[in-house]
Each structure stands twice: as structure tokens, then as C-alpha cells.
C-alpha positions in Angstrom: 58.7 128.9 121.9 55.8 131.4 121.7 53.5 128.5 120.6 54.5 126.6 123.8 53.6 129.5 125.9 50.2 129.8 124.1 49.6 126.1 124.9 50.2 126.6 128.6 48.0 129.7 128.9 45.3 128.3 126.7 44.9 125.2 128.8 44.5 127.3 132.0 41.4 129.3 130.7 39.9 127.1 127.9 38.3 124.9 130.6 36.1 127.6 132.1 33.2 127.6 129.6 33.3 123.8 129.4 32.9 123.2 133.1 29.0 122.9 133.0 29.1 120.4 130.2 31.9 118.3 131.9 29.9 118.3 135.1 26.8 117.0 133.4 28.6 114.4 131.3 30.8 113.0 134.1 28.4 113.6 137.0 30.9 115.8 138.9 30.0 117.1 142.3 30.3 120.9 142.7 33.6 120.5 144.7 35.1 118.1 142.2 34.3 120.4 139.3 36.3 123.3 140.9 39.3 121.0 141.1 39.4 120.6 137.3 40.8 124.2 137.3 42.7 124.0 140.5 44.6 120.8 139.8 46.2 122.4 136.7 47.0 125.7 138.4 48.4 124.3 141.7 50.6 121.6 140.2 51.8 124.1 137.6 52.8 126.5 140.3 54.2 123.8 142.7 56.6 122.2 140.2 57.8 125.3 138.3 60.9 125.7 140.4 61.8 122.1 139.9 61.3 122.6 136.2 63.7 125.5 136.3 66.3 123.5 138.0 65.9 120.6 135.6 66.3 123.0 132.7 69.4 124.5 134.1 71.0 121.2 135.0 70.0 118.9 132.1 69.5 121.5 129.3 66.4 123.4 128.3 66.1 121.6 125.0 65.8 118.1 126.7 63.3 119.4 129.2 61.3 121.1 126.5 60.9 117.9 124.5 60.0 115.9 127.6 57.4 118.5 128.7 55.7 118.6 125.3 55.4 114.8 125.2 54.0 114.8 128.7 51.5 117.5 127.8 50.3 115.5 124.8 49.9 112.3 126.8 48.0 114.1 129.6 45.7 115.8 127.1 44.9 112.4 125.5 44.2 111.1 129.0 41.8 114.0 129.8 39.9 113.6 126.5 39.4 109.9 127.2 38.5 110.3 130.8 35.1 108.7 131.7 34.9 109.8 135.4 36.1 112.5 137.7 39.2 110.9 139.1 41.0 110.2 135.7 40.2 113.7 134.5 41.6 115.4 137.5 44.7 113.2 137.4 45.1 114.1 133.7 44.8 117.8 134.7 47.6 117.3 137.3 49.7 115.8 134.5 49.0 118.8 132.3 50.0 121.2 135.1 53.3 119.3 135.7 54.0 119.4 132.0 53.4 123.1 131.9 55.7 123.6 134.9 58.5 121.9 132.9 57.6 123.7 129.7 57.6 127.4 130.8 61.2 127.6 132.3 62.5 125.4 129.5 61.0 127.8 126.9 62.4 130.9 128.6 65.8 129.1 129.0 65.8 128.5 125.2 64.9 132.1 124.5 67.6 133.4 126.8 70.2 131.2 125.1 69.1 132.3 121.6 68.9 136.1 122.3 71.5 138.2 124.3 70.3 140.5 127.0 69.1 143.8 125.6 66.8 144.9 122.8 66.8 141.6 121.0 65.8 139.6 124.1 63.2 142.3 125.0 61.6 141.8 121.6 61.7 138.0 121.9 60.1 138.1 125.4 57.6 140.5 124.1 56.5 138.0 121.4 56.5 135.2 124.0 54.5 137.4 126.4 52.0 138.3 123.7 51.1 134.7 123.1 50.9 134.0 126.8 48.6 136.9 127.7 46.5 136.5 124.6 46.2 132.7 125.3 44.5 133.4 128.5 41.8 135.4 126.7 41.6 133.2 123.6 41.2 130.1 125.8 37.7 131.3 126.8 36.9 132.2 123.2 38.2 128.9 121.8 36.4 127.0 124.5 33.1 128.6 123.5 33.7 128.0 119.8 34.6 124.4 120.3 31.5 123.7 122.4 29.3 125.3 119.8 30.3 122.6 117.2 31.7 119.7 119.2 31.8 118.0 122.6 33.9 119.1 125.6 36.5 116.4 124.9 37.8 118.6 122.0 39.1 121.3 124.4 41.8 118.6 125.2 42.2 117.1 121.7 43.0 120.5 120.3 46.3 120.4 122.2 47.7 117.6 120.1 48.2 119.5 116.9 49.6 122.5 118.8 52.2 120.2 120.5 53.1 118.7 117.1 53.6 122.2 115.5 55.7 123.3 118.5 58.0 120.3 118.3 58.5 120.6 114.5 59.1 124.3 114.7 61.6 124.1 117.6 64.0 122.0 115.5 67.6 123.0 116.1 66.8 125.0 119.2 66.1 121.8 121.1 69.5 120.4 120.2 71.5 123.5 120.6 71.3 123.9 124.4 73.8 122.1 126.5 73.3 120.8 130.0 74.8 122.5 133.0 76.7 120.9 135.8 75.1 117.6 136.9 74.1 118.2 140.4 71.3 116.8 142.5 67.9 118.5 142.1 65.7 119.3 145.0 62.9 116.8 144.4 61.9 116.4 148.0 61.8 120.1 148.6 59.6 120.5 145.5 57.1 118.0 146.8 57.0 119.8 150.1 56.5 123.1 148.4 53.8 121.8 146.1 51.9 120.1 148.9 52.1 123.4 150.9 50.5 125.3 148.0 47.7 122.7 147.7 47.0 123.0 151.4 47.1 126.8 151.3 44.7 127.1 148.4 42.5 124.4 150.0 42.3 126.5 153.2 41.1 129.5 151.3 38.6 127.4 149.3 37.2 125.9 152.5 36.5 129.3 153.9 33.6 129.7 151.5 31.8 126.7 153.1 29.2 127.0 155.8 31.3 125.2 158.5 34.9 125.4 157.5 36.6 125.8 160.9 38.2 122.4 161.3 39.3 121.9 157.7 40.8 125.4 157.6 42.7 124.9 160.8 44.0 121.5 159.6 45.1 123.1 156.2 46.8 126.0 157.9 48.8 123.7 160.2 49.7 121.6 157.1 51.0 124.7 155.4 53.1 125.7 158.4 54.6 122.2 158.8 55.3 121.8 155.0 56.7 125.3 154.7 59.1 124.6 157.6 60.1 121.3 156.1 60.7 123.0 152.7 63.0 125.6 154.3 65.0 122.9 156.2 65.4 120.7 153.2 66.4 123.7 151.0 69.2 124.6 153.4 70.6 121.1 153.7 70.7 120.3 150.0 73.8 120.9 147.9 71.5 122.5 145.3 68.6 124.3 147.0 65.3 124.7 145.2 65.7 128.5 145.1 69.4 129.6 145.1 69.8 132.3 147.8 71.7 134.5 145.4 68.6 134.7 143.1 66.4 136.0 145.9 68.7 139.0 146.3 68.1 140.2 142.7 65.9 143.2 143.1 64.3 143.1 139.6 63.4 139.4 140.2 61.9 140.3 143.6 59.7 143.0 142.0 58.7 140.7 139.1 57.5 138.1 141.6 55.5 140.6 143.6 53.8 142.1 140.6 53.2 138.7 139.0 51.3 137.6 142.1 49.2 140.8 142.0 48.8 140.5 138.2 47.1 137.1 138.4 45.1 137.9 141.5 43.6 140.8 139.6 43.8 140.4 135.8 43.9 136.6 136.0 40.7 136.6 138.0 39.0 138.8 135.5 38.5 135.9 133.1 36.7 133.9 135.7 34.6 136.8 136.9 33.5 138.0 133.4 32.8 134.5 132.2 30.7 133.7 135.3 28.9 137.1 135.2 28.0 136.7 131.5 26.7 133.2 131.8 25.0 133.3 135.2 23.7 136.9 135.3 23.3 137.8 131.7 22.4 134.3 130.5 25.0 134.2 127.7 25.6 130.9 126.0 29.0 129.4 126.2 29.7 130.4 122.6 28.5 134.0 123.2 30.5 134.3 126.4 33.6 133.1 124.5 33.1 135.6 121.7 32.7 138.4 124.2 36.4 138.0 125.0 37.7 138.6 121.5 38.2 142.4 122.1 40.1 141.7 125.2 42.5 139.4 123.3 43.0 142.1 120.7 43.9 144.8 123.2 46.2 142.4 125.1 48.1 142.0 121.9 48.4 145.7 121.5 49.6 146.1 125.1 52.3 143.4 124.6 53.5 145.2 121.5 53.6 148.5 123.3 55.6 147.0 126.2 58.1 145.4 123.9 58.8 148.7 122.1 58.9 150.8 125.3 60.9 148.5 127.5 64.3 149.8 126.4 63.1 153.5 126.1 61.5 154.1 129.5 62.3 152.9 133.0 60.6 149.6 133.8 59.1 151.0 137.0 57.2 153.6 135.0 56.1 151.1 132.3 54.8 148.6 134.9 53.1 151.3 137.0 51.3 152.8 134.0 50.2 149.3 132.9 48.7 148.4 136.2 46.9 151.7 136.6 45.4 151.4 133.1 44.3 147.8 133.8 42.8 148.8 137.2 40.8 151.5 135.5 39.4 148.9 133.1 38.4 146.7 136.1 36.7 149.6 137.7 34.8 150.4 134.5 33.6 146.8 134.6 32.4 147.2 138.1 30.4 150.4 137.2 28.9 148.6 134.1 27.7 145.7 136.3 26.2 148.2 138.8 24.4 150.2 136.1 23.2 147.0 134.4 24.3 148.4 131.1 24.6 146.6 127.8 27.7 144.9 126.5 28.7 147.7 124.1 28.2 150.5 126.5 29.6 149.0 129.6 31.4 145.7 129.4 33.3 146.3 126.1 35.1 149.6 127.3 36.2 147.8 130.5 37.5 144.8 128.6 39.4 147.1 126.1 41.0 149.2 128.9 41.9 146.3 131.2 43.3 144.3 128.2 45.7 147.1 127.3 46.9 147.3 130.8 47.4 143.6 131.4 49.0 143.0 128.1 51.6 145.7 128.9 52.1 144.5 132.4 52.5 140.8 131.4 55.4 141.5 129.1 56.9 144.2 131.3 57.0 141.9 134.4 58.9 139.1 132.6 61.3 141.5 131.0 61.9 142.9 134.5 62.3 139.4 136.0 64.8 138.1 133.5 66.8 141.3 132.9 69.5 140.8 135.6 69.7 137.1 135.8 72.9 135.2 135.0 72.6 132.8 132.0 72.9 129.7 134.1 69.9 130.7 136.3 67.5 132.1 133.7 65.2 129.1 133.7 65.0 128.9 137.6 64.5 132.7 137.8 61.7 132.8 135.2 60.1 129.8 136.9 60.1 131.8 140.2 58.2 134.6 138.5 55.6 132.2 137.0 55.3 130.4 140.4 54.4 133.6 142.1 52.0 134.4 139.3 49.9 131.3 139.6 50.1 131.1 143.4 48.8 134.6 143.6 46.1 133.7 141.1 45.0 130.7 143.1 44.8 132.5 146.4 43.2 135.6 144.8 40.5 133.5 143.1 39.8 131.6 146.3 39.3 135.0 148.1 37.0 136.3 145.4 34.9 133.1 145.6 34.7 133.7 149.3 33.5 137.3 148.7 30.8 136.6 146.1 29.6 133.3 147.5 28.2 130.2 145.8 25.3 131.9 144.0 26.6 135.4 143.1 24.3 138.2 142.0 25.1 141.4 140.3 26.0 143.3 143.5 28.4 140.5 144.4 30.2 141.0 141.0 30.4 144.7 141.6 32.2 144.1 144.9 34.6 141.5 143.4 35.5 143.7 140.4 36.3 146.6 142.8 38.5 144.3 144.8 40.5 143.2 141.7 40.8 146.9 140.8 42.3 147.6 144.2 44.7 144.7 143.9 45.9 145.9 140.5 46.3 149.5 141.7 48.5 148.3 144.6 51.1 147.0 142.1 51.8 150.6 140.8 53.2 152.2 144.0 55.0 148.9 144.9 56.8 148.9 141.6 57.8 152.5 141.8 59.0 152.2 145.4 61.0 149.0 144.9 62.6 149.7 141.5 63.3 153.4 141.6 67.0 154.4 142.3 67.9 150.8 143.1 70.7 149.1 141.4 70.4 145.3 141.1 73.0 143.4 143.0 75.3 141.0 141.1 74.5 137.4 141.3 77.5 135.1 141.9 77.6 132.1 139.5 79.1 128.8 140.7 82.4 127.7 139.0 80.9 124.5 137.5 78.2 126.5 135.8 80.7 129.0 134.5 82.8 126.3 133.0 79.8 124.8 131.3 78.7 128.1 129.9 82.1 128.9 128.5 82.5 125.5 127.0 79.0 125.8 125.5 80.0 129.1 123.9 83.2 127.6 122.6 81.3 124.7 120.9 79.0 127.2 119.3 
């Protein structure tokens, strides 16, 4: 399960250092090149909730197997792409596969480990590989490009999928399906299209004459969001069960997940762009520069796993975001002073890595702590949806701030903005979680029967 999470995170960030080579090889336009990243992130976020419903309804094991096979097929398609359109289509397929894989993975973890210290440790391991995967993706991309062509950033997925399927073994066959009820496919398509329009609107703001396209995208978001709400209310099985939205820990986890990706998630993009465009680092050197960040993220994940049951979650998350924000501020100061890597960039990476590693694990422990067994996959999908939507919007805003040809002062400004976003998560967490008991979530009778029968069979 941890390997599956590594695969999802790796494919989000491994593409960054390969973008220049892909653009040259396939003759991408500047706009099309940006969508190599966006296609994955948007369809990942847009289909996560459907992935959660499918896992709850048909069994996490079946969805896990389907998602891994789709990921492998899409990776092969991306590696064999000879033009822009097939590559972007393959990235869409990877994003949809990831959207099925994440909730299925968490559903399998929740079934295997009871709530409490055991599950906290399991989610900590899972969170470690996810957060480290974001950092290692940049490092791995640089290493691959140093010895092979850009196609290998996609071929590398095939052995990872094979290992994950072989290692999963009995876990895939041990999870039973829930009640067979209709899934909200139409509402999902409306929600995904609304996310595409929303991110597109922010992206268009960075252009010289964006007025018409931004207005059109904003109207599209409004219409699609309204349609999503209407469809959700009319369906027997809404895309997001109303009871889940009343779980306070899940609410907080979604909020901090969005702030997490808008700040720490954007750090990978900003540091990569700064090192290559301003410091003239090669793709390999830029990738290697992220190794210390990956190491401290691992430390942060481990710390969160050990402290989650010993200290209140609001304190853990607040401390994590303040620590990570301090690291982002150090990076801003290093860029402003034009200092060397060891004196300026490295301390910022170490500090921000410790904070974001702790925050990543802490927010998923928070989000899954009070969920009923039959809604674990959907609830965890909601957290990840908020995470990547926040990341897409945050990145679009940062691109708007630093422009198409950013210089050192532009990076100072954007690093300061990410520090402010990360800092905002600390008081939000303290205010929303302190002295608040999570309300119980009613579980429907068919799901209860299925869960009891599953336990009986076990």
C-alpha cells in the first residue's frame, strides 16, 4: 500500500525536470507543456471522490487492482507518445488511475488495522512514502535524464506497479464489497469539469489579455458547481454523503490539506524553477538538491507517527505548519541574499521538509480518525481532493505572481506567499479542533449488514 502511494506522489513531481526535454522532443507549445502537469493533477482531484465511492461499493481490493492496471497502461501510453495530444491523454489516464488508487489504498489500510495506535503507525508509513515521493520524484527525474531519455520517467512506473501487485497479495482478496448502490458518475463528471474550469481561470489570469476567457471559465464553474449540487441531492447515493461533511476532524483535514499543497506542494515547483532558471543548475543537479528535503520529510513522518497518539492533533499540526513555514521563509531570505546552496537553500529545505513531513502524516491521521469503516475510502478521497485542488489553485496564483520569466525578486515574493499560506494553517487548526468533539456519523443499514457479515466471514 505504501508503494502504491509512492507511485502516485512520484508521478506528480517526477515530470518537472523532464518538461524542457519533452517540450523540445515533441515540439510542445508553452501552454501545452504546462498541461502535462495539470492534466494529472486535475483529473486526480476530480475523480477521487468517485474512486472513494467505488472502493466503498465494490471493495477496495478490486478497485486497487483495476487502478494499478490502468496506471500501467497509461504509463506505457505516455512513454510511447509521439506528439502532445497522446501524451496529455495518457497523463489524464494516470490521474484517473491515481484517483482510484489512493482511496482504495486507504480503504485497505483501514480494513487491515483497527483505529488507534496500529492504524496511526500504518498511516504514518503510508504518509512517509507519499510525502517523500513528492521530493524523490524531482530527484529521480534528474537522475533518469542524466542517463536516459525522458520516456523513462514513465517506463519506471511498470516495475513499481508489478511489485505493488505482487506484494499486495491476500490484501486484495480479503476486502468485501459494500452494498451495491448506484455511484454518482454524472456528478463526478460535473465536479471534475468544474475543477478544470476553475484552474483554467486562474491560469488564464497570467496572460496579457485574459478577460474574456476568465469570465467564461468563471461562468462555467458556477454552472457546473450548481449542477453538481443538484445532482448530488437527487441521487440515492450522493457523491459526498452529507453525514461525512459534518465530521469535524474531516473538515479540518480537508482545510489543512488544501493549505498544505498550496504552500509545501508549490515548494517543489518553485525550488526546481529557481535552481534551473536563476542558478543555472542542470536537471541532474537540481534533482540531487532535493535529496536533503526527502530525508527530513521522512524524519517528519516518523515523528508524526510517534506523537499522534501522545499529543493533541491540533498541537501536532500547528507545530508542523509553523516549522514548515519557517523553512519557506528561510528560502525566501536565501534567494534575496543570493547565498550559496549550503548556506541558504539547504537550511530552508531541511526545515520545511521536517514541517511538511509531520503535517502530511498528521492531516491524514486527523482525516481518517473518526470515520466509520464503510466510509473510510470516500472520506480519505475527500482529503486528497482538497489537497490537489488547493495545490492546483495555489500554483496558478503563484505563476500569476512571478510571471512568465521570473527573476530572483519574483521568487522572494512567491516563497513569502507560500510561507504565509502555511502559517495560516496553524491558527485554523487550533481554532477548529480545540475543545470540539467530533459528531457521530450515521451508517446506513445495508452497509452495517455488509460490514458485520464481512467480519463474520473473517
